[in-house]
C-alpha positions as a printed Julia matrix, in Angstrom:
345×3 Matrix{Float64}:
   0.0    0.0     0.0
   2.86   2.37    0.88
   4.46   1.74   -2.51
   1.14   2.45   -4.22
   0.8    5.79   -2.41
   4.34   6.74   -3.41
   3.63   5.77   -7.03
   0.43   7.87   -7.13
   2.31  10.78   -5.61
   5.0   10.51   -8.28
   2.35  10.48  -10.98
   0.8   13.64   -9.52
   4.2   15.36   -9.44
   4.83  14.32  -13.06
   1.44  15.74  -13.99
   2.27  19.02  -12.33
   5.61  19.17  -14.11
   3.92  18.39  -17.41
   1.41  21.16  -16.78
   4.25  23.57  -16.08
   5.89  22.4   -19.28
   2.65  23.05  -21.17
   2.54  26.59  -19.85
   6.13  27.12  -21.02
   5.21  25.79  -24.47
   2.33  28.18  -24.76
   4.66  30.97  -23.79
   7.05  29.7   -26.45
   4.29  29.86  -29.05
   3.78  33.49  -28.16
   7.53  33.83  -28.35
   7.38  32.82  -32.0
   6.0   36.32  -32.59
   9.14  37.84  -31.16
  11.69  38.67  -33.87
  15.14  39.81  -32.91
  16.02  41.33  -36.28
  14.1   41.88  -39.51
  16.26  42.64  -42.53
  15.08  44.76  -45.48
  17.03  45.26  -48.68
  16.36  47.82  -51.41
  17.5   47.78  -55.02
  19.81  50.71  -55.92
  17.47  52.51  -58.31
  18.57  55.76  -56.62
  21.78  56.73  -54.86
  22.24  54.29  -51.92
  22.83  57.07  -49.38
  19.67  58.79  -50.55
  17.65  55.57  -50.14
  19.07  54.85  -46.68
  18.28  58.39  -45.48
  14.76  58.43  -46.93
  13.84  55.0   -45.54
  15.25  55.48  -42.03
  11.78  56.24  -40.55
  10.55  52.9   -41.95
  12.37  51.09  -39.14
  10.13  52.44  -36.38
   7.04  52.59  -38.58
   7.32  48.89  -39.38
   8.01  47.92  -35.77
   4.93  49.87  -34.65
   2.65  48.37  -37.31
   3.88  44.83  -36.72
   3.18  45.33  -33.02
  -0.43  46.0   -34.02
  -0.3   42.62  -35.79
   0.97  40.9   -32.64
   4.7   40.88  -33.41
   7.5   42.26  -31.27
  10.48  43.21  -33.42
  13.64  44.3   -31.64
  15.45  45.71  -34.66
  14.79  46.51  -38.31
  17.92  46.66  -40.42
  17.87  48.41  -43.83
  20.44  47.84  -46.54
  20.81  48.78  -50.21
  22.11  46.08  -52.54
  25.08  46.7   -54.8
  22.83  45.85  -57.76
  19.42  44.33  -58.47
  20.84  40.82  -58.72
  22.48  41.13  -55.3
  19.11  41.78  -53.69
  17.6   38.81  -55.52
  20.43  36.58  -54.34
  20.04  37.82  -50.76
  16.37  36.84  -50.84
  17.09  33.4   -52.29
  19.79  32.67  -49.71
  17.69  33.97  -46.83
  20.34  36.59  -46.02
  17.57  39.2   -46.04
  13.9   38.85  -45.09
  12.25  41.46  -47.3
  13.19  42.94  -50.67
  11.88  45.99  -52.48
  12.44  44.84  -56.08
  10.96  45.33  -59.58
   8.69  42.69  -61.06
  11.42  41.64  -63.48
  13.84  40.95  -60.64
  11.18  39.02  -58.75
  10.47  36.56  -61.58
  14.2   35.88  -61.98
  14.44  34.85  -58.32
  10.97  33.49  -57.6
  12.37  30.05  -56.81
  13.53  31.52  -53.51
  11.21  34.48  -53.05
   7.47  35.09  -52.61
   5.8   38.29  -53.78
   3.4   39.67  -51.17
   2.64  43.2   -52.38
   2.66  45.27  -55.55
   3.2   49.01  -55.47
   0.21  51.05  -56.61
  -0.09  54.26  -58.56
  -2.93  56.49  -59.7
  -5.09  54.78  -62.28
  -6.25  56.22  -65.59
  -9.74  56.91  -66.9
  -9.07  54.42  -69.73
  -8.01  50.84  -69.06
  -9.62  48.76  -71.8
  -7.96  46.04  -73.88
  -9.78  47.53  -76.89
  -7.92  50.46  -78.5
 -11.16  51.96  -79.82
 -12.35  52.53  -76.24
  -9.31  54.74  -75.63
 -10.14  56.77  -78.72
 -13.84  57.09  -77.88
 -13.04  58.41  -74.4
 -10.31  61.02  -74.9
  -8.48  62.57  -73.23
  -7.06  60.02  -70.81
  -7.11  61.46  -67.28
  -5.77  60.29  -63.91
  -8.23  58.94  -61.35
  -8.27  58.63  -57.57
  -8.23  54.84  -57.88
  -4.96  53.12  -57.02
  -3.85  50.36  -59.39
  -0.94  47.92  -59.27
  -0.07  48.02  -62.97
   0.12  50.16  -66.09
  -0.15  49.43  -69.79
   1.8   50.24  -72.91
   0.11  51.61  -76.03
   0.83  51.67  -79.74
  -0.19  55.16  -80.86
  -0.74  56.28  -84.45
   0.1   59.9   -85.29
  -1.08  62.58  -87.72
   0.76  61.22  -90.78
  -1.29  59.9   -93.69
  -0.53  56.3   -92.76
  -1.18  56.97  -89.08
  -4.58  58.43  -89.87
  -5.38  55.54  -92.17
  -4.73  53.01  -89.4
  -6.62  55.13  -86.86
  -9.67  55.27  -89.12
  -9.74  51.46  -89.37
  -9.55  51.03  -85.61
 -12.21  53.66  -84.93
 -14.58  52.06  -87.44
 -14.3   48.77  -85.55
 -11.92  47.0   -87.94
  -8.94  44.93  -86.88
  -5.55  45.79  -88.28
  -3.76  43.17  -90.34
  -0.05  42.45  -90.17
   0.25  44.09  -93.58
  -1.33  47.25  -92.15
   1.22  47.41  -89.35
   4.17  46.41  -91.48
   3.45  49.17  -93.99
   3.9   51.83  -91.28
   7.03  53.48  -89.89
   7.53  52.61  -86.21
   9.62  54.16  -83.46
  10.46  52.13  -80.35
  12.68  52.4   -77.3
  15.67  50.19  -76.42
  15.15  46.47  -75.97
  15.26  46.78  -72.15
  12.24  49.11  -72.04
   9.08  47.4   -70.76
   6.59  49.88  -72.25
   8.75  50.96  -75.18
   9.74  47.55  -76.47
   9.18  44.36  -74.46
   5.42  44.48  -73.87
   4.64  45.81  -77.37
   6.66  42.84  -78.62
   4.46  40.53  -76.53
   1.36  42.23  -77.95
   2.54  41.64  -81.52
   3.48  38.04  -80.8
   0.11  37.28  -79.23
  -1.95  38.91  -81.96
   0.07  38.35  -85.13
   1.17  34.7   -85.16
   4.4   35.15  -83.25
   5.68  38.12  -85.23
   7.35  40.86  -83.21
   9.11  44.2   -83.5
  12.1   42.6   -85.22
   9.7   41.32  -87.9
   8.63  44.85  -88.89
  10.26  46.29  -92.01
  10.39  49.92  -90.89
  11.56  50.47  -87.31
  13.83  53.08  -85.72
  15.0   53.2   -82.11
  14.62  56.34  -80.03
  16.78  57.58  -77.17
  13.82  59.11  -75.32
  10.04  59.31  -75.33
  10.3   63.03  -76.01
  12.2   62.29  -79.21
   9.6   59.69  -80.16
   6.71  62.13  -79.77
   8.63  64.83  -81.65
   9.13  62.5   -84.62
   5.49  61.39  -84.49
   4.42  65.06  -84.55
   6.72  65.84  -87.49
   5.24  62.82  -89.34
   8.64  61.18  -89.7
   7.07  58.09  -88.14
   3.53  56.74  -88.1
   3.42  54.71  -84.88
   5.18  54.98  -81.53
   5.0   52.75  -78.47
   4.88  54.29  -75.0
   3.47  53.98  -71.47
  -0.26  54.58  -71.24
  -0.11  58.13  -69.87
   2.68  59.2   -72.23
   0.44  61.59  -74.15
  -0.4   63.38  -70.91
   3.3   64.02  -70.35
   3.78  65.53  -73.82
   0.41  67.24  -74.23
   1.84  70.76  -73.9
   4.95  70.01  -75.99
   2.77  68.75  -78.84
   1.66  72.28  -79.71
   4.28  74.5   -78.04
   7.49  72.62  -78.92
   6.49  70.26  -81.74
   4.48  73.01  -83.48
   1.23  71.15  -84.11
  -1.9   73.25  -84.5
  -4.31  70.73  -82.99
  -4.06  68.94  -79.66
  -2.32  65.61  -79.2
  -5.7   64.07  -78.35
  -7.18  65.17  -81.67
  -4.23  64.07  -83.77
  -3.3   60.72  -82.23
  -5.16  57.46  -81.7
  -4.47  54.2   -79.92
  -4.17  51.2   -82.24
  -2.84  48.62  -79.75
  -3.02  47.97  -76.01
  -0.67  45.62  -74.16
  -1.48  43.42  -71.2
  -0.86  44.94  -67.75
   2.71  45.64  -66.72
   2.77  45.08  -62.97
   4.54  47.53  -60.7
   7.43  47.06  -58.28
   7.06  44.44  -55.58
   7.63  43.87  -51.93
   8.94  40.32  -51.83
   9.94  38.05  -48.96
  12.53  35.3   -48.71
  11.18  31.74  -48.68
  14.15  30.48  -46.65
  14.3   33.28  -44.1
  14.28  31.8   -40.57
  11.78  34.5   -39.62
   9.32  33.94  -42.43
   5.98  32.2   -41.86
   2.6   32.51  -43.56
   1.41  34.46  -40.52
   4.29  36.92  -40.79
   3.67  37.36  -44.52
   0.06  38.33  -43.79
   1.2   40.68  -41.02
   3.72  42.33  -43.34
   1.07  42.82  -46.01
  -1.2   44.58  -43.53
   1.67  46.58  -42.04
   3.0   47.99  -45.31
  -0.5   48.82  -46.56
  -1.15  50.74  -43.34
   2.23  52.49  -43.44
   1.61  53.67  -47.0
  -1.67  55.19  -45.81
   0.08  57.59  -43.43
   1.74  60.92  -44.19
   5.07  59.76  -42.8
   4.84  56.5   -44.69
   4.11  58.33  -47.93
   7.35  60.27  -47.53
   9.27  57.02  -47.15
   7.85  55.16  -50.15
   8.05  58.23  -52.37
  11.76  57.43  -52.83
  10.55  54.74  -55.25
   7.56  56.76  -56.54
   5.22  54.3   -54.82
   1.84  55.65  -53.74
   0.51  52.61  -51.91
   0.48  48.81  -51.86
  -1.91  46.07  -52.86
  -1.77  42.36  -52.11
  -0.14  40.52  -55.0
   0.02  36.99  -56.34
   2.75  35.23  -58.28
   0.43  34.79  -61.29
   0.18  38.59  -61.62
   3.72  38.46  -62.99
   3.19  35.81  -65.67
   3.43  38.56  -68.29
   6.78  39.54  -66.83
   7.91  35.91  -67.13
   7.03  36.02  -70.83
   8.91  39.3   -71.09
  12.0   37.77  -69.48
  11.87  34.96  -72.03
  11.93  37.56  -74.8
  14.94  39.25  -73.23
  16.78  35.96  -72.91
  16.12  35.13  -76.57
  17.57  38.5   -77.57
  20.87  37.73  -75.87
């Protein structure tokens, strides 16, 4: 009987110890939301010192917002990569937790990185896939809506050929390859998303795999201003540009390029590319800090930060206006674009 009492007593003590252990475990689970250091790396699209200075307030802003999400972060460290590839490599290796990188950089390193947010910008009053809609609703104006992408346009000018192609589009006809190939085009360098890569994708998707290199009459411009000047002087019939390009050169069209009528009266859209998604906030898959819960917390935190005056000052260094939750499939067009670039090399 004495042995039985001792045995029961030992079981009770074990139970108490187990209960204490359970309490410690629960505390440890809460401890999972304690992060000693969170590392952020920016691509060097501006001078590194300028980026570091502008983003310094982000350290406390992020700590405060993550606290609202239930995370205690002791330190936020900010670094600027030596180049875009260095930031991609840091994400893949887990050497940094968060990267501010363009969509093109993200798709090159998506085997080791997850996109969580896309930067947003002011939308435009036109956003249709149909070029005629852009011509029926001129001029194109900015809106209060924030969007995570922009488009590129093929725009026909005031030349005889340009007007001929515009008339077909505005009457509801589709342009043939022969129509396009009979025109004089001006494009940007092969690394330009809106001025070359996405227009190439548009041609490939709509004209049996043909692209800019298939056109008989193409010249390359050193700037969009030069492209619009040559369109105005009727040296070329079609240019490719970002969707709000005409807004940027509206005044120059009459004052500098000496046209009598407005750019909206004399130009028409004849082609619209698929969306070109904006810069990303991307996280490292192999970061020891990264969990699905932290990803969701970071999404909420950066969206909230961008909605504050102080946060706006920080993200303005990259011309970001806000953030929107993003998915890997949003950047499928960028993957196609990267394939084009690789085939050029």
